[in-house]
mmCIF file as Biopython writes it, N, C-alpha, C and O atoms, coordinates in Angstrom:
data_model
#
loop_
_atom_site.group_PDB
_atom_site.id
_atom_site.type_symbol
_atom_site.label_atom_id
_atom_site.label_alt_id
_atom_site.label_comp_id
_atom_site.label_asym_id
_atom_site.label_entity_id
_atom_site.label_seq_id
_atom_site.pdbx_PDB_ins_code
_atom_site.Cartn_x
_atom_site.Cartn_y
_atom_site.Cartn_z
_atom_site.occupancy
_atom_site.B_iso_or_equiv
_atom_site.auth_seq_id
_atom_site.auth_asym_id
_atom_site.pdbx_PDB_model_num
ATOM 1   N N  . MET A ? 1  ? 0.807   -1.191  0.000   1.0 0.0 1  A 1 
ATOM 2   C CA . MET A ? 1  ? 0.000   0.000   0.000   1.0 0.0 1  A 1 
ATOM 3   C C  . MET A ? 1  ? 0.856   1.263   0.000   1.0 0.0 1  A 1 
ATOM 4   O O  . MET A ? 1  ? 0.408   2.324   -0.435  1.0 0.0 1  A 1 
ATOM 5   N N  . GLN A ? 2  ? 2.054   1.146   0.476   1.0 0.0 2  A 1 
ATOM 6   C CA . GLN A ? 2  ? 2.940   2.309   0.472   1.0 0.0 2  A 1 
ATOM 7   C C  . GLN A ? 2  ? 3.222   2.740   -0.954  1.0 0.0 2  A 1 
ATOM 8   O O  . GLN A ? 2  ? 3.329   3.934   -1.238  1.0 0.0 2  A 1 
ATOM 9   N N  . THR A ? 3  ? 3.341   1.785   -1.841  1.0 0.0 3  A 1 
ATOM 10  C CA . THR A ? 3  ? 3.603   2.085   -3.244  1.0 0.0 3  A 1 
ATOM 11  C C  . THR A ? 3  ? 2.471   2.909   -3.844  1.0 0.0 3  A 1 
ATOM 12  O O  . THR A ? 3  ? 2.714   3.871   -4.572  1.0 0.0 3  A 1 
ATOM 13  N N  . LEU A ? 4  ? 1.226   2.528   -3.534  1.0 0.0 4  A 1 
ATOM 14  C CA . LEU A ? 4  ? 0.078   3.279   -4.048  1.0 0.0 4  A 1 
ATOM 15  C C  . LEU A ? 4  ? 0.051   4.695   -3.490  1.0 0.0 4  A 1 
ATOM 16  O O  . LEU A ? 4  ? -0.287  5.645   -4.196  1.0 0.0 4  A 1 
ATOM 17  N N  . GLU A ? 5  ? 0.406   4.826   -2.230  1.0 0.0 5  A 1 
ATOM 18  C CA . GLU A ? 5  ? 0.442   6.156   -1.617  1.0 0.0 5  A 1 
ATOM 19  C C  . GLU A ? 5  ? 1.491   7.019   -2.316  1.0 0.0 5  A 1 
ATOM 20  O O  . GLU A ? 5  ? 1.229   8.180   -2.632  1.0 0.0 5  A 1 
ATOM 21  N N  . GLU A ? 6  ? 2.656   6.467   -2.555  1.0 0.0 6  A 1 
ATOM 22  C CA . GLU A ? 6  ? 3.711   7.221   -3.236  1.0 0.0 6  A 1 
ATOM 23  C C  . GLU A ? 6  ? 3.297   7.554   -4.670  1.0 0.0 6  A 1 
ATOM 24  O O  . GLU A ? 6  ? 3.560   8.651   -5.163  1.0 0.0 6  A 1 
ATOM 25  N N  . PHE A ? 7  ? 2.645   6.594   -5.333  1.0 0.0 7  A 1 
ATOM 26  C CA . PHE A ? 7  ? 2.186   6.819   -6.695  1.0 0.0 7  A 1 
ATOM 27  C C  . PHE A ? 7  ? 1.218   7.995   -6.759  1.0 0.0 7  A 1 
ATOM 28  O O  . PHE A ? 7  ? 1.269   8.796   -7.692  1.0 0.0 7  A 1 
ATOM 29  N N  . SER A ? 8  ? 0.342   8.095   -5.771  1.0 0.0 8  A 1 
ATOM 30  C CA . SER A ? 8  ? -0.672  9.157   -5.785  1.0 0.0 8  A 1 
ATOM 31  C C  . SER A ? 8  ? -0.053  10.551  -5.685  1.0 0.0 8  A 1 
ATOM 32  O O  . SER A ? 8  ? -0.693  11.540  -6.041  1.0 0.0 8  A 1 
ATOM 33  N N  . HIS A ? 9  ? 1.177   10.632  -5.208  1.0 0.0 9  A 1 
ATOM 34  C CA . HIS A ? 9  ? 1.844   11.935  -5.063  1.0 0.0 9  A 1 
ATOM 35  C C  . HIS A ? 9  ? 2.696   12.307  -6.282  1.0 0.0 9  A 1 
ATOM 36  O O  . HIS A ? 9  ? 3.243   13.408  -6.344  1.0 0.0 9  A 1 
ATOM 37  N N  . LEU A ? 10 ? 2.807   11.406  -7.233  1.0 0.0 10 A 1 
ATOM 38  C CA . LEU A ? 10 ? 3.608   11.692  -8.422  1.0 0.0 10 A 1 
ATOM 39  C C  . LEU A ? 10 ? 2.902   12.699  -9.323  1.0 0.0 10 A 1 
ATOM 40  O O  . LEU A ? 10 ? 1.674   12.775  -9.339  1.0 0.0 10 A 1 
ATOM 41  N N  . PRO A ? 11 ? 3.686   13.468  -10.071 1.0 0.0 11 A 1 
ATOM 42  C CA . PRO A ? 11 ? 3.076   14.338  -11.089 1.0 0.0 11 A 1 
ATOM 43  C C  . PRO A ? 11 ? 2.426   13.476  -12.184 1.0 0.0 11 A 1 
ATOM 44  O O  . PRO A ? 11 ? 2.796   12.315  -12.358 1.0 0.0 11 A 1 
ATOM 45  N N  . LEU A ? 12 ? 1.482   14.028  -12.903 1.0 0.0 12 A 1 
ATOM 46  C CA . LEU A ? 12 ? 0.738   13.306  -13.927 1.0 0.0 12 A 1 
ATOM 47  C C  . LEU A ? 12 ? 1.662   12.639  -14.944 1.0 0.0 12 A 1 
ATOM 48  O O  . LEU A ? 12 ? 1.443   11.484  -15.308 1.0 0.0 12 A 1 
ATOM 49  N N  . GLU A ? 13 ? 2.664   13.332  -15.393 1.0 0.0 13 A 1 
ATOM 50  C CA . GLU A ? 13 ? 3.582   12.769  -16.398 1.0 0.0 13 A 1 
ATOM 51  C C  . GLU A ? 13 ? 4.270   11.514  -15.869 1.0 0.0 13 A 1 
ATOM 52  O O  . GLU A ? 13 ? 4.413   10.530  -16.595 1.0 0.0 13 A 1 
ATOM 53  N N  . ASP A ? 14 ? 4.690   11.543  -14.628 1.0 0.0 14 A 1 
ATOM 54  C CA . ASP A ? 14 ? 5.335   10.373  -14.025 1.0 0.0 14 A 1 
ATOM 55  C C  . ASP A ? 14 ? 4.341   9.233   -13.843 1.0 0.0 14 A 1 
ATOM 56  O O  . ASP A ? 14 ? 4.692   8.071   -14.042 1.0 0.0 14 A 1 
ATOM 57  N N  . LYS A ? 15 ? 3.102   9.552   -13.466 1.0 0.0 15 A 1 
ATOM 58  C CA . LYS A ? 15 ? 2.073   8.523   -13.337 1.0 0.0 15 A 1 
ATOM 59  C C  . LYS A ? 15 ? 1.834   7.833   -14.677 1.0 0.0 15 A 1 
ATOM 60  O O  . LYS A ? 15 ? 1.705   6.610   -14.740 1.0 0.0 15 A 1 
ATOM 61  N N  . GLU A ? 16 ? 1.776   8.620   -15.739 1.0 0.0 16 A 1 
ATOM 62  C CA . GLU A ? 16 ? 1.575   8.044   -17.064 1.0 0.0 16 A 1 
ATOM 63  C C  . GLU A ? 16 ? 2.738   7.142   -17.449 1.0 0.0 16 A 1 
ATOM 64  O O  . GLU A ? 16 ? 2.538   6.083   -18.044 1.0 0.0 16 A 1 
ATOM 65  N N  . TYR A ? 17 ? 3.948   7.558   -17.110 1.0 0.0 17 A 1 
ATOM 66  C CA . TYR A ? 17 ? 5.147   6.771   -17.410 1.0 0.0 17 A 1 
ATOM 67  C C  . TYR A ? 17 ? 5.106   5.436   -16.664 1.0 0.0 17 A 1 
ATOM 68  O O  . TYR A ? 17 ? 5.367   4.386   -17.251 1.0 0.0 17 A 1 
ATOM 69  N N  . VAL A ? 18 ? 4.778   5.478   -15.373 1.0 0.0 18 A 1 
ATOM 70  C CA . VAL A ? 18 ? 4.690   4.262   -14.566 1.0 0.0 18 A 1 
ATOM 71  C C  . VAL A ? 18 ? 3.584   3.350   -15.114 1.0 0.0 18 A 1 
ATOM 72  O O  . VAL A ? 18 ? 3.773   2.138   -15.220 1.0 0.0 18 A 1 
ATOM 73  N N  . ALA A ? 19 ? 2.452   3.925   -15.455 1.0 0.0 19 A 1 
ATOM 74  C CA . ALA A ? 19 ? 1.344   3.143   -15.997 1.0 0.0 19 A 1 
ATOM 75  C C  . ALA A ? 19 ? 1.757   2.451   -17.295 1.0 0.0 19 A 1 
ATOM 76  O O  . ALA A ? 19 ? 1.387   1.300   -17.527 1.0 0.0 19 A 1 
ATOM 77  N N  . GLU A ? 20 ? 2.504   3.129   -18.125 1.0 0.0 20 A 1 
ATOM 78  C CA . GLU A ? 20 ? 2.969   2.543   -19.384 1.0 0.0 20 A 1 
ATOM 79  C C  . GLU A ? 20 ? 3.938   1.388   -19.131 1.0 0.0 20 A 1 
ATOM 80  O O  . GLU A ? 20 ? 3.880   0.369   -19.819 1.0 0.0 20 A 1 
ATOM 81  N N  . ILE A ? 21 ? 4.811   1.540   -18.163 1.0 0.0 21 A 1 
ATOM 82  C CA . ILE A ? 21 ? 5.744   0.462   -17.814 1.0 0.0 21 A 1 
ATOM 83  C C  . ILE A ? 21 ? 4.975   -0.757  -17.328 1.0 0.0 21 A 1 
ATOM 84  O O  . ILE A ? 21 ? 5.260   -1.881  -17.742 1.0 0.0 21 A 1 
ATOM 85  N N  . ILE A ? 22 ? 4.000   -0.538  -16.452 1.0 0.0 22 A 1 
ATOM 86  C CA . ILE A ? 22 ? 3.195   -1.645  -15.930 1.0 0.0 22 A 1 
ATOM 87  C C  . ILE A ? 22 ? 2.424   -2.309  -17.063 1.0 0.0 22 A 1 
ATOM 88  O O  . ILE A ? 22 ? 2.355   -3.537  -17.121 1.0 0.0 22 A 1 
ATOM 89  N N  . ARG A ? 23 ? 1.848   -1.526  -17.958 1.0 0.0 23 A 1 
ATOM 90  C CA . ARG A ? 23 ? 1.105   -2.078  -19.086 1.0 0.0 23 A 1 
ATOM 91  C C  . ARG A ? 23 ? 2.007   -2.960  -19.950 1.0 0.0 23 A 1 
ATOM 92  O O  . ARG A ? 23 ? 1.602   -4.047  -20.364 1.0 0.0 23 A 1 
ATOM 93  N N  . LYS A ? 24 ? 3.217   -2.500  -20.218 1.0 0.0 24 A 1 
ATOM 94  C CA . LYS A ? 24 ? 4.152   -3.285  -21.030 1.0 0.0 24 A 1 
ATOM 95  C C  . LYS A ? 24 ? 4.576   -4.562  -20.316 1.0 0.0 24 A 1 
ATOM 96  O O  . LYS A ? 24 ? 4.750   -5.600  -20.954 1.0 0.0 24 A 1 
ATOM 97  N N  . GLN A ? 25 ? 4.743   -4.493  -19.001 1.0 0.0 25 A 1 
ATOM 98  C CA . GLN A ? 25 ? 5.097   -5.688  -18.247 1.0 0.0 25 A 1 
ATOM 99  C C  . GLN A ? 25 ? 3.963   -6.707  -18.274 1.0 0.0 25 A 1 
ATOM 100 O O  . GLN A ? 25 ? 4.214   -7.906  -18.390 1.0 0.0 25 A 1 
ATOM 101 N N  . LEU A ? 26 ? 2.728   -6.249  -18.169 1.0 0.0 26 A 1 
ATOM 102 C CA . LEU A ? 26 ? 1.586   -7.149  -18.250 1.0 0.0 26 A 1 
ATOM 103 C C  . LEU A ? 26 ? 1.499   -7.814  -19.617 1.0 0.0 26 A 1 
ATOM 104 O O  . LEU A ? 26 ? 1.212   -9.007  -19.717 1.0 0.0 26 A 1 
ATOM 105 N N  . ILE A ? 27 ? 1.746   -7.043  -20.662 1.0 0.0 27 A 1 
ATOM 106 C CA . ILE A ? 27 ? 1.750   -7.602  -22.015 1.0 0.0 27 A 1 
ATOM 107 C C  . ILE A ? 27 ? 2.812   -8.691  -22.131 1.0 0.0 27 A 1 
ATOM 108 O O  . ILE A ? 27 ? 2.567   -9.739  -22.728 1.0 0.0 27 A 1 
ATOM 109 N N  . GLU A ? 28 ? 3.982   -8.446  -21.565 1.0 0.0 28 A 1 
ATOM 110 C CA . GLU A ? 28 ? 5.065   -9.425  -21.637 1.0 0.0 28 A 1 
ATOM 111 C C  . GLU A ? 28 ? 4.703   -10.699 -20.874 1.0 0.0 28 A 1 
ATOM 112 O O  . GLU A ? 28 ? 4.980   -11.799 -21.353 1.0 0.0 28 A 1 
ATOM 113 N N  . VAL A ? 29 ? 4.095   -10.569 -19.706 1.0 0.0 29 A 1 
ATOM 114 C CA . VAL A ? 29 ? 3.686   -11.746 -18.936 1.0 0.0 29 A 1 
ATOM 115 C C  . VAL A ? 29 ? 2.660   -12.553 -19.728 1.0 0.0 29 A 1 
ATOM 116 O O  . VAL A ? 29 ? 2.740   -13.780 -19.779 1.0 0.0 29 A 1 
ATOM 117 N N  . LYS A ? 30 ? 1.700   -11.870 -20.344 1.0 0.0 30 A 1 
ATOM 118 C CA . LYS A ? 30 ? 0.690   -12.558 -21.149 1.0 0.0 30 A 1 
ATOM 119 C C  . LYS A ? 30 ? 1.338   -13.257 -22.345 1.0 0.0 30 A 1 
ATOM 120 O O  . LYS A ? 30 ? 0.951   -14.369 -22.704 1.0 0.0 30 A 1 
ATOM 121 N N  . ARG A ? 31 ? 2.317   -12.607 -22.951 1.0 0.0 31 A 1 
ATOM 122 C CA . ARG A ? 31 ? 3.017   -13.196 -24.090 1.0 0.0 31 A 1 
ATOM 123 C C  . ARG A ? 31 ? 3.761   -14.466 -23.656 1.0 0.0 31 A 1 
ATOM 124 O O  . ARG A ? 31 ? 3.748   -15.472 -24.364 1.0 0.0 31 A 1 
ATOM 125 N N  . GLU A ? 32 ? 4.404   -14.407 -22.490 1.0 0.0 32 A 1 
ATOM 126 C CA . GLU A ? 32 ? 5.123   -15.576 -21.987 1.0 0.0 32 A 1 
ATOM 127 C C  . GLU A ? 32 ? 4.166   -16.730 -21.697 1.0 0.0 32 A 1 
ATOM 128 O O  . GLU A ? 32 ? 4.466   -17.881 -22.017 1.0 0.0 32 A 1 
ATOM 129 N N  . ARG A ? 33 ? 3.016   -16.428 -21.094 1.0 0.0 33 A 1 
ATOM 130 C CA . ARG A ? 33 ? 2.021   -17.472 -20.811 1.0 0.0 33 A 1 
ATOM 131 C C  . ARG A ? 33 ? 1.495   -18.086 -22.101 1.0 0.0 33 A 1 
ATOM 132 O O  . ARG A ? 33 ? 1.306   -19.300 -22.182 1.0 0.0 33 A 1 
ATOM 133 N N  . LEU A ? 34 ? 1.261   -17.259 -23.098 1.0 0.0 34 A 1 
ATOM 134 C CA . LEU A ? 34 ? 0.787   -17.759 -24.383 1.0 0.0 34 A 1 
ATOM 135 C C  . LEU A ? 34 ? 1.828   -18.673 -25.021 1.0 0.0 34 A 1 
ATOM 136 O O  . LEU A ? 34 ? 1.485   -19.714 -25.580 1.0 0.0 34 A 1 
ATOM 137 N N  . ALA A ? 35 ? 3.093   -18.286 -24.939 1.0 0.0 35 A 1 
ATOM 138 C CA . ALA A ? 35 ? 4.164   -19.107 -25.490 1.0 0.0 35 A 1 
ATOM 139 C C  . ALA A ? 35 ? 4.240   -20.448 -24.765 1.0 0.0 35 A 1 
ATOM 140 O O  . ALA A ? 35 ? 4.468   -21.482 -25.392 1.0 0.0 35 A 1 
ATOM 141 N N  . GLU A ? 36 ? 4.050   -20.431 -23.439 1.0 0.0 36 A 1 
ATOM 142 C CA . GLU A ? 36 ? 4.055   -21.680 -22.678 1.0 0.0 36 A 1 
ATOM 143 C C  . GLU A ? 36 ? 2.895   -22.575 -23.102 1.0 0.0 36 A 1 
ATOM 144 O O  . GLU A ? 36 ? 3.068   -23.783 -23.262 1.0 0.0 36 A 1 
ATOM 145 N N  . ARG A ? 37 ? 1.720   -21.990 -23.284 1.0 0.0 37 A 1 
ATOM 146 C CA . ARG A ? 37 ? 0.551   -22.769 -23.704 1.0 0.0 37 A 1 
ATOM 147 C C  . ARG A ? 37 ? 0.758   -23.342 -25.103 1.0 0.0 37 A 1 
ATOM 148 O O  . ARG A ? 37 ? 0.369   -24.477 -25.377 1.0 0.0 37 A 1 
ATOM 149 N N  . ALA A ? 38 ? 1.368   -22.558 -25.982 1.0 0.0 38 A 1 
ATOM 150 C CA . ALA A ? 38 ? 1.630   -23.029 -27.339 1.0 0.0 38 A 1 
ATOM 151 C C  . ALA A ? 38 ? 2.613   -24.194 -27.314 1.0 0.0 38 A 1 
ATOM 152 O O  . ALA A ? 38 ? 2.447   -25.164 -28.054 1.0 0.0 38 A 1 
ATOM 153 N N  . GLU A ? 39 ? 3.624   -24.103 -26.474 1.0 0.0 39 A 1 
ATOM 154 C CA . GLU A ? 39 ? 4.596   -25.189 -26.354 1.0 0.0 39 A 1 
ATOM 155 C C  . GLU A ? 39 ? 3.922   -26.445 -25.801 1.0 0.0 39 A 1 
ATOM 156 O O  . GLU A ? 39 ? 4.193   -27.555 -26.260 1.0 0.0 39 A 1 
ATOM 157 N N  . GLU A ? 40 ? 3.048   -26.264 -24.819 1.0 0.0 40 A 1 
ATOM 158 C CA . GLU A ? 40 ? 2.315   -27.394 -24.256 1.0 0.0 40 A 1 
ATOM 159 C C  . GLU A ? 40 ? 1.433   -28.042 -25.323 1.0 0.0 40 A 1 
ATOM 160 O O  . GLU A ? 40 ? 1.361   -29.268 -25.414 1.0 0.0 40 A 1 
ATOM 161 N N  . ALA A ? 41 ? 0.773   -27.231 -26.114 1.0 0.0 41 A 1 
ATOM 162 C CA . ALA A ? 41 ? -0.076  -27.760 -27.183 1.0 0.0 41 A 1 
ATOM 163 C C  . ALA A ? 41 ? 0.758   -28.504 -28.221 1.0 0.0 41 A 1 
ATOM 164 O O  . ALA A ? 41 ? 0.351   -29.561 -28.704 1.0 0.0 41 A 1 
ATOM 165 N N  . ARG A ? 42 ? 1.914   -27.962 -28.562 1.0 0.0 42 A 1 
ATOM 166 C CA . ARG A ? 42 ? 2.790   -28.626 -29.531 1.0 0.0 42 A 1 
ATOM 167 C C  . ARG A ? 42 ? 3.244   -29.983 -29.004 1.0 0.0 42 A 1 
ATOM 168 O O  . ARG A ? 42 ? 3.262   -30.969 -29.741 1.0 0.0 42 A 1 
ATOM 169 N N  . MET A ? 43 ? 3.611   -30.026 -27.724 1.0 0.0 43 A 1 
ATOM 170 C CA . MET A ? 43 ? 4.051   -31.286 -27.123 1.0 0.0 43 A 1 
ATOM 171 C C  . MET A ? 43 ? 2.897   -32.297 -27.094 1.0 0.0 43 A 1 
ATOM 172 O O  . MET A ? 43 ? 3.099   -33.477 -27.381 1.0 0.0 43 A 1 
ATOM 173 N N  . ASN A ? 44 ? 1.695   -31.838 -26.749 1.0 0.0 44 A 1 
ATOM 174 C CA . ASN A ? 44 ? 0.540   -32.736 -26.743 1.0 0.0 44 A 1 
ATOM 175 C C  . ASN A ? 44 ? 0.270   -33.292 -28.132 1.0 0.0 44 A 1 
ATOM 176 O O  . ASN A ? 44 ? -0.064  -34.468 -28.280 1.0 0.0 44 A 1 
ATOM 177 N N  . LEU A ? 45 ? 0.412   -32.458 -29.139 1.0 0.0 45 A 1 
ATOM 178 C CA . LEU A ? 45 ? 0.204   -32.908 -30.514 1.0 0.0 45 A 1 
ATOM 179 C C  . LEU A ? 45 ? 1.243   -33.954 -30.899 1.0 0.0 45 A 1 
ATOM 180 O O  . LEU A ? 45 ? 0.908   -34.978 -31.495 1.0 0.0 45 A 1 
ATOM 181 N N  . GLU A ? 46 ? 2.506   -33.695 -30.559 1.0 0.0 46 A 1 
ATOM 182 C CA . GLU A ? 46 ? 3.577   -34.644 -30.884 1.0 0.0 46 A 1 
ATOM 183 C C  . GLU A ? 46 ? 3.382   -35.979 -30.172 1.0 0.0 46 A 1 
ATOM 184 O O  . GLU A ? 46 ? 3.744   -37.027 -30.706 1.0 0.0 46 A 1 
ATOM 185 N N  . GLN A ? 47 ? 2.812   -35.944 -28.971 1.0 0.0 47 A 1 
ATOM 186 C CA . GLN A ? 47 ? 2.614   -37.165 -28.185 1.0 0.0 47 A 1 
ATOM 187 C C  . GLN A ? 47 ? 1.302   -37.856 -28.532 1.0 0.0 47 A 1 
ATOM 188 O O  . GLN A ? 47 ? 0.983   -38.907 -27.976 1.0 0.0 47 A 1 
ATOM 189 N N  . GLY A ? 48 ? 0.551   -37.276 -29.439 1.0 0.0 48 A 1 
ATOM 190 C CA . GLY A ? 48 ? -0.713  -37.870 -29.830 1.0 0.0 48 A 1 
ATOM 191 C C  . GLY A ? 48 ? -1.798  -37.725 -28.775 1.0 0.0 48 A 1 
ATOM 192 O O  . GLY A ? 48 ? -2.746  -38.509 -28.747 1.0 0.0 48 A 1 
ATOM 193 N N  . ALA A ? 49 ? -1.668  -36.741 -27.921 1.0 0.0 49 A 1 
ATOM 194 C CA . ALA A ? 49 ? -2.614  -36.550 -26.823 1.0 0.0 49 A 1 
ATOM 195 C C  . ALA A ? 49 ? -3.764  -35.613 -27.203 1.0 0.0 49 A 1 
ATOM 196 O O  . ALA A ? 49 ? -4.477  -35.124 -26.327 1.0 0.0 49 A 1 
ATOM 197 N N  . VAL A ? 50 ? -3.946  -35.365 -28.489 1.0 0.0 50 A 1 
ATOM 198 C CA . VAL A ? 50 ? -5.037  -34.505 -28.943 1.0 0.0 50 A 1 
ATOM 199 C C  . VAL A ? 50 ? -5.831  -35.234 -30.027 1.0 0.0 50 A 1 
ATOM 200 O O  . VAL A ? 50 ? -5.334  -36.130 -30.710 1.0 0.0 50 A 1 
ATOM 201 N N  . LYS A ? 51 ? -7.062  -34.815 -30.147 1.0 0.0 51 A 1 
ATOM 202 C CA . LYS A ? 51 ? -7.915  -35.376 -31.188 1.0 0.0 51 A 1 
ATOM 203 C C  . LYS A ? 51 ? -8.079  -34.333 -32.286 1.0 0.0 51 A 1 
ATOM 204 O O  . LYS A ? 51 ? -8.012  -33.128 -32.044 1.0 0.0 51 A 1 
ATOM 205 N N  . THR A ? 52 ? -8.292  -34.822 -33.477 1.0 0.0 52 A 1 
ATOM 206 C CA . THR A ? 52 ? -8.629  -33.933 -34.579 1.0 0.0 52 A 1 
ATOM 207 C C  . THR A ? 52 ? -9.976  -34.358 -35.134 1.0 0.0 52 A 1 
ATOM 208 O O  . THR A ? 52 ? -10.390 -35.506 -34.971 1.0 0.0 52 A 1 
ATOM 209 N N  . GLY A ? 53 ? -10.651 -33.440 -35.784 1.0 0.0 53 A 1 
ATOM 210 C CA . GLY A ? 53 ? -11.929 -33.772 -36.376 1.0 0.0 53 A 1 
ATOM 211 C C  . GLY A ? 53 ? -12.714 -32.528 -36.711 1.0 0.0 53 A 1 
ATOM 212 O O  . GLY A ? 53 ? -12.212 -31.406 -36.647 1.0 0.0 53 A 1 
ATOM 213 N N  . THR A ? 54 ? -13.946 -32.757 -37.066 1.0 0.0 54 A 1 
ATOM 214 C CA . THR A ? 54 ? -14.832 -31.662 -37.451 1.0 0.0 54 A 1 
ATOM 215 C C  . THR A ? 54 ? -15.606 -31.180 -36.229 1.0 0.0 54 A 1 
ATOM 216 O O  . THR A ? 54 ? -15.520 -31.766 -35.150 1.0 0.0 54 A 1 
ATOM 217 N N  . VAL A ? 55 ? -16.353 -30.117 -36.416 1.0 0.0 55 A 1 
ATOM 218 C CA . VAL A ? 55 ? -17.220 -29.618 -35.353 1.0 0.0 55 A 1 
ATOM 219 C C  . VAL A ? 55 ? -18.262 -30.691 -35.026 1.0 0.0 55 A 1 
ATOM 220 O O  . VAL A ? 55 ? -18.629 -30.879 -33.866 1.0 0.0 55 A 1 
ATOM 221 N N  . LYS A ? 56 ? -18.723 -31.376 -36.038 1.0 0.0 56 A 1 
ATOM 222 C CA . LYS A ? 56 ? -19.693 -32.455 -35.824 1.0 0.0 56 A 1 
ATOM 223 C C  . LYS A ? 56 ? -19.099 -33.534 -34.918 1.0 0.0 56 A 1 
ATOM 224 O O  . LYS A ? 56 ? -19.769 -34.028 -34.011 1.0 0.0 56 A 1 
ATOM 225 N N  . ASP A ? 57 ? -17.835 -33.897 -35.169 1.0 0.0 57 A 1 
ATOM 226 C CA . ASP A ? 57 ? -17.154 -34.884 -34.326 1.0 0.0 57 A 1 
ATOM 227 C C  . ASP A ? 57 ? -17.074 -34.398 -32.882 1.0 0.0 57 A 1 
ATOM 228 O O  . ASP A ? 57 ? -17.291 -35.169 -31.947 1.0 0.0 57 A 1 
ATOM 229 N N  . LEU A ? 58 ? -16.767 -33.142 -32.711 1.0 0.0 58 A 1 
ATOM 230 C CA . LEU A ? 58 ? -16.678 -32.561 -31.374 1.0 0.0 58 A 1 
ATOM 231 C C  . LEU A ? 58 ? -18.025 -32.634 -30.660 1.0 0.0 58 A 1 
ATOM 232 O O  . LEU A ? 58 ? -18.105 -33.044 -29.503 1.0 0.0 58 A 1 
ATOM 233 N N  . MET A ? 59 ? -19.061 -32.237 -31.354 1.0 0.0 59 A 1 
ATOM 234 C CA . MET A ? 59 ? -20.394 -32.264 -30.756 1.0 0.0 59 A 1 
ATOM 235 C C  . MET A ? 59 ? -20.798 -33.692 -30.374 1.0 0.0 59 A 1 
ATOM 236 O O  . MET A ? 59 ? -21.410 -33.905 -29.327 1.0 0.0 59 A 1 
ATOM 237 N N  . GLU A ? 60 ? -20.460 -34.652 -31.209 1.0 0.0 60 A 1 
ATOM 238 C CA . GLU A ? 60 ? -20.764 -36.054 -30.884 1.0 0.0 60 A 1 
ATOM 239 C C  . GLU A ? 60 ? -19.994 -36.516 -29.664 1.0 0.0 60 A 1 
ATOM 240 O O  . GLU A ? 60 ? -20.539 -37.221 -28.815 1.0 0.0 60 A 1 
ATOM 241 N N  . ASP A ? 61 ? -18.724 -36.124 -29.568 1.0 0.0 61 A 1 
ATOM 242 C CA . ASP A ? 61 ? -17.925 -36.465 -28.383 1.0 0.0 61 A 1 
ATOM 243 C C  . ASP A ? 61 ? -18.521 -35.855 -27.117 1.0 0.0 61 A 1 
ATOM 244 O O  . ASP A ? 61 ? -18.573 -36.505 -26.072 1.0 0.0 61 A 1 
ATOM 245 N N  . LEU A ? 62 ? -18.962 -34.621 -27.215 1.0 0.0 62 A 1 
ATOM 246 C CA . LEU A ? 62 ? -19.557 -33.942 -26.060 1.0 0.0 62 A 1 
ATOM 247 C C  . LEU A ? 62 ? -20.863 -34.614 -25.646 1.0 0.0 62 A 1 
ATOM 248 O O  . LEU A ? 62 ? -21.164 -34.712 -24.456 1.0 0.0 62 A 1 
ATOM 249 N N  . ASP A ? 63 ? -21.625 -35.068 -26.609 1.0 0.0 63 A 1 
ATOM 250 C CA . ASP A ? 63 ? -22.880 -35.753 -26.308 1.0 0.0 63 A 1 
ATOM 251 C C  . ASP A ? 63 ? -22.630 -37.089 -25.606 1.0 0.0 63 A 1 
ATOM 252 O O  . ASP A ? 63 ? -23.445 -37.527 -24.794 1.0 0.0 63 A 1 
ATOM 253 N N  . ARG A ? 64 ? -21.513 -37.731 -25.916 1.0 0.0 64 A 1 
ATOM 254 C CA . ARG A ? 64 ? -21.198 -39.027 -25.293 1.0 0.0 64 A 1 
ATOM 255 C C  . ARG A ? 64 ? -20.753 -38.875 -23.843 1.0 0.0 64 A 1 
ATOM 256 O O  . ARG A ? 64 ? -20.861 -39.820 -23.061 1.0 0.0 64 A 1 
ATOM 257 N N  . ASP A ? 65 ? -20.257 -37.706 -23.479 1.0 0.0 65 A 1 
ATOM 258 C CA . ASP A ? 65 ? -19.748 -37.505 -22.100 1.0 0.0 65 A 1 
ATOM 259 C C  . ASP A ? 65 ? -20.824 -37.283 -21.117 1.0 0.0 65 A 1 
ATOM 260 O O  . ASP A ? 65 ? -20.548 -37.101 -19.931 1.0 0.0 65 A 1 
#
């Protein structure tokens, strides 16, 4: 909470700068998570742990569950 208190005392230009840094860091974290998910999906595909098919096939699988 001390950080928020200090932030509230910054001039507008500095607040905008800090906000931009935080926004870029969030984008980077999301990018890293997406890359991890893509790698996981690639590994699952290589291991044959995924199914392929049409939307109809998917709907039939869902109906069986």
